[in-house]
C-alpha positions as CSV (number, residue, x, y, z in Angstrom):
1,M,-30.3,1.5,-18.1
2,G,-28.3,4.1,-19.6
3,Y,-27.2,7.7,-18.5
4,K,-25.2,10.5,-19.7
5,A,-21.5,10.9,-18.7
6,E,-18.5,14.2,-18.3
7,F,-15.4,12.5,-19.6
8,R,-12.3,14.6,-20.7
9,V,-9.6,13.3,-22.6
10,W,-5.7,13.7,-23.3
11,R,-5.4,14.9,-26.7
12,G,-2.1,15.4,-28.3
13,D,1.1,14.2,-29.1
14,A,4.9,14.5,-27.5
15,D,5.0,18.4,-28.2
16,S,1.7,20.0,-26.6
17,G,-1.9,18.4,-25.3
18,S,-4.8,19.2,-23.3
19,L,-7.8,18.0,-21.9
20,Q,-10.5,17.6,-23.7
21,D,-14.1,17.1,-22.6
22,F,-16.9,15.0,-23.7
23,T,-20.2,13.8,-23.3
24,V,-21.0,10.4,-23.9
25,E,-23.8,7.3,-23.7
26,V,-23.3,5.0,-20.7
27,N,-24.6,2.0,-20.6
28,E,-24.9,-0.9,-17.8
29,G,-22.0,-3.6,-17.7
30,E,-19.4,-1.4,-19.7
31,V,-16.0,-0.7,-18.7
32,V,-14.1,2.6,-19.4
33,L,-12.5,1.2,-22.7
34,D,-15.9,0.6,-24.0
35,I,-16.5,4.7,-23.4
36,I,-12.8,4.9,-25.0
37,H,-14.6,3.2,-28.0
38,R,-18.0,4.6,-28.3
39,L,-15.5,8.5,-28.2
40,Q,-13.7,6.6,-31.4
41,A,-17.3,6.1,-33.0
42,T,-18.8,8.7,-32.5
43,Q,-17.1,12.0,-31.5
44,A,-13.3,11.5,-32.0
45,P,-12.6,9.1,-34.8
46,D,-9.0,10.1,-35.0
47,L,-8.8,8.8,-30.7
48,A,-5.4,7.1,-30.6
49,V,-5.5,3.9,-27.8
50,R,-3.3,1.0,-27.3
51,W,-5.9,-2.3,-27.2
52,N,-6.0,-5.4,-28.0
53,C,-7.7,-8.3,-25.8
54,K,-10.1,-6.7,-23.8
55,A,-9.9,-9.1,-21.3
56,G,-7.8,-8.0,-18.9
57,K,-4.9,-10.1,-20.0
58,C,-2.6,-8.8,-23.2
59,G,-1.5,-5.6,-20.7
60,S,-1.9,-3.1,-23.6
61,C,-4.9,-0.5,-22.6
62,S,-2.5,1.1,-19.3
63,A,-3.3,4.8,-19.1
64,E,-4.6,6.8,-15.7
65,I,-8.5,6.9,-14.6
66,N,-8.8,10.0,-12.4
67,G,-5.0,10.4,-11.5
68,M,-4.9,5.9,-10.9
69,P,-3.1,3.6,-13.0
70,R,-5.6,1.4,-14.2
71,L,-6.1,-0.8,-17.6
72,L,-9.0,0.5,-19.4
73,C,-10.7,-2.8,-19.9
74,M,-10.9,-3.9,-16.1
75,T,-11.9,-0.4,-14.9
76,R,-15.8,-0.8,-14.6
77,M,-17.7,2.6,-15.4
78,S,-20.2,0.5,-12.1
79,I,-17.4,2.5,-9.6
80,F,-18.0,5.7,-10.3
81,E,-20.9,8.0,-9.6
82,E,-23.0,8.9,-12.5
83,N,-22.0,12.7,-11.9
84,E,-19.0,12.4,-11.6
85,V,-16.5,13.8,-14.3
86,I,-13.8,11.0,-15.5
87,T,-11.0,12.5,-16.2
88,V,-8.5,9.2,-18.6
89,T,-5.1,10.6,-19.3
90,P,-1.8,8.4,-20.7
91,M,0.6,7.0,-18.1
92,R,2.8,9.6,-16.7
93,T,5.9,7.9,-16.7
94,F,6.5,7.6,-20.3
95,P,7.1,9.3,-23.2
96,V,3.7,10.4,-25.4
97,V,3.0,9.0,-29.1
98,R,-0.2,10.5,-29.2
99,D,-3.6,10.6,-27.3
100,L,-3.2,8.1,-24.6
101,V,-1.0,6.2,-26.2
102,T,2.9,5.8,-24.8
103,D,5.9,5.1,-26.1
104,V,7.1,2.0,-23.4
105,S,10.5,1.0,-24.8
106,F,12.0,2.0,-22.1
107,N,10.8,-1.5,-20.3
108,Y,12.1,-3.3,-23.0
109,T,15.5,-1.8,-23.3
110,K,15.5,-3.2,-18.8
111,A,14.3,-6.7,-19.7
112,R,17.3,-6.9,-22.5
113,E,19.5,-6.1,-19.7
114,I,18.8,-9.0,-17.4
115,P,20.5,-12.2,-18.1
116,A,18.2,-14.9,-19.1
117,F,17.6,-18.1,-17.1
118,H,21.2,-19.9,-16.9
119,P,20.3,-23.9,-15.9
120,P,23.1,-25.2,-14.2
121,A,26.7,-27.4,-15.9
122,G,25.7,-30.4,-17.5
123,V,21.7,-30.3,-17.4
124,A,20.3,-29.8,-20.5
125,P,16.8,-29.0,-21.8
126,G,15.0,-32.0,-21.1
127,E,16.6,-32.8,-18.5
128,Y,15.2,-30.3,-15.7
129,R,13.6,-31.8,-12.5
130,M,12.3,-29.5,-10.0
131,Q,9.6,-30.3,-7.3
132,Q,6.4,-28.2,-6.8
133,V,7.2,-26.6,-3.7
134,D,10.5,-25.4,-4.7
135,V,8.9,-23.2,-7.7
136,E,5.6,-21.9,-6.4
137,R,7.0,-18.9,-4.9
138,S,8.3,-18.1,-8.8
139,Q,5.1,-19.2,-10.5
140,E,3.5,-16.0,-8.7
141,F,5.5,-13.7,-10.8
142,R,5.0,-15.0,-13.9
143,K,1.4,-14.2,-13.9
144,C,2.6,-10.4,-14.8
145,I,0.9,-9.4,-18.5
146,E,3.6,-6.9,-18.7
147,C,1.2,-3.7,-18.2
148,F,3.8,-1.7,-16.9
149,L,1.3,-0.3,-14.6
150,C,3.9,-0.9,-11.9
151,Q,6.5,1.1,-13.7
152,N,4.1,3.6,-14.6
153,T,3.4,4.5,-10.7
154,C,7.2,3.7,-9.2
155,H,8.2,7.2,-8.0
156,V,11.2,6.4,-8.4
157,V,11.2,7.1,-12.1
158,R,8.0,9.2,-11.8
159,D,9.5,11.7,-10.4
160,H,13.0,11.1,-11.1
161,E,13.4,11.1,-15.2
162,E,17.7,10.7,-14.3
163,N,17.1,7.5,-12.8
164,K,16.0,5.8,-15.4
165,E,19.4,4.7,-16.6
166,S,20.4,2.8,-13.3
167,F,17.1,1.9,-12.4
168,A,15.4,-1.2,-13.5
169,G,11.6,-0.7,-12.0
170,P,9.8,-3.5,-10.0
171,R,8.7,-5.7,-13.1
172,Y,11.8,-6.2,-14.1
173,L,13.4,-6.0,-10.3
174,M,10.3,-9.7,-10.2
175,R,12.3,-11.0,-12.9
176,I,15.1,-11.0,-11.3
177,A,13.6,-12.1,-8.4
178,E,11.8,-14.6,-9.8
179,L,15.7,-16.0,-11.6
180,E,17.3,-16.1,-8.6
181,M,14.6,-18.0,-6.5
182,H,14.0,-20.7,-9.9
183,P,15.6,-24.1,-8.3
184,L,17.5,-24.6,-11.6
185,D,19.2,-20.8,-12.2
186,A,22.7,-20.9,-11.6
187,A,23.0,-17.5,-11.9
188,D,24.2,-15.5,-8.9
189,R,22.0,-12.3,-9.5
190,T,21.7,-10.9,-6.1
191,R,25.1,-8.6,-6.3
192,A,23.7,-7.1,-9.8
193,A,20.2,-6.6,-8.7
194,Q,21.8,-4.0,-6.3
195,S,24.8,-2.8,-8.4
196,E,23.4,-3.3,-11.8
197,H,19.7,-2.6,-11.9
198,G,19.2,-0.5,-8.8
199,L,17.7,-2.2,-6.4
200,G,18.7,0.2,-3.7
201,Y,16.5,3.2,-4.9
202,C,13.4,0.3,-4.0
203,N,12.4,2.2,-0.6
204,I,9.1,-0.7,-0.1
205,T,6.3,2.1,-0.7
206,K,4.3,-0.6,-2.1
207,C,2.5,1.9,-5.0
208,C,3.8,-1.3,-7.4
209,T,2.2,-3.6,-5.6
210,E,-1.2,-1.8,-5.3
211,V,-1.8,-1.1,-9.0
212,C,-1.1,-4.6,-10.4
213,P,-4.1,-6.2,-12.1
214,E,-2.7,-9.6,-11.3
215,H,-2.6,-8.7,-7.8
216,I,1.3,-10.3,-7.8
217,K,2.1,-9.0,-4.3
218,I,5.5,-7.5,-5.4
219,T,6.5,-6.0,-2.7
220,D,6.5,-8.3,-0.3
221,N,7.2,-11.7,-2.4
222,A,9.8,-10.5,-4.8
223,L,11.9,-7.1,-3.7
224,I,11.8,-7.5,0.1
225,P,13.5,-10.9,-0.6
226,M,15.8,-9.6,-3.0
227,K,16.6,-6.8,-0.5
228,E,16.8,-9.3,2.0
229,R,19.6,-11.4,0.4
230,V,21.5,-8.4,-0.3
231,A,22.2,-7.6,3.3
232,D,23.0,-11.2,4.1
233,R,25.4,-11.2,1.0
234,K,27.0,-7.8,2.2
235,Y,26.6,-7.2,5.8
236,D,25.9,-10.9,7.8
237,P,29.4,-11.4,9.5
238,V,29.1,-15.3,9.2
239,V,28.6,-14.4,5.3
240,W,31.2,-11.9,5.1
241,L,33.7,-14.4,6.9
242,G,32.6,-16.9,4.4
243,N,33.3,-14.9,1.4
244,K,37.3,-14.1,3.1
245,L,38.0,-17.5,3.7
246,F,36.9,-18.7,-0.1
247,R,38.8,-15.8,-1.3
248,R,41.8,-16.5,0.6
249,G,42.0,-20.3,-0.2
250,R,42.0,-19.6,-3.9
């Protein structure tokens, strides 16, 4: 059975904007993206929103609903009270293009900074052989749909614009962890994670994990293990001695 809901949607561009109030029909089983589409069809034909699959797999429709980073297509209207005012705003961490659409090019810049998979010498494509047990951990990270909600909610860049240059963010630190844990990746990524991609900025508050629509344990399974590897490399006395001896013999 349908009802009338009160929505507050951010309208504007990079220069200015404000929240605009709407009263809109809601039907049983709908998600927030359905309501945004109804607003476009009936009251705000120029409302800009990015979306594609409407199935929680493309990561396009990221926004903030009542202040919580979410996918519009995976947020059911049934989780809200019928008399609740629902506020929809663009992701706060990235520059606004228009209305609910943000410029997420920061993420693609960070993606390009991470060296690609580096196979061992003498092993050609088609010759890769791995055991399932060796790739189970890194396979979890491949579920990422690059919605950038984890990047958006990370306070390191959300609250500190100046950190963007030196901090890759949880999504791309997870990419580094995925490659570091890959049984055939020959590159040493531990040192770069700390010195080039800002792993030390992360203080493991788990806010990235909390908003992940794929329920990837970003903090526990990627960021903390990478921090442990960095600590082992820098502070473990046995590793330190081994590095000294290795360098001395060169």
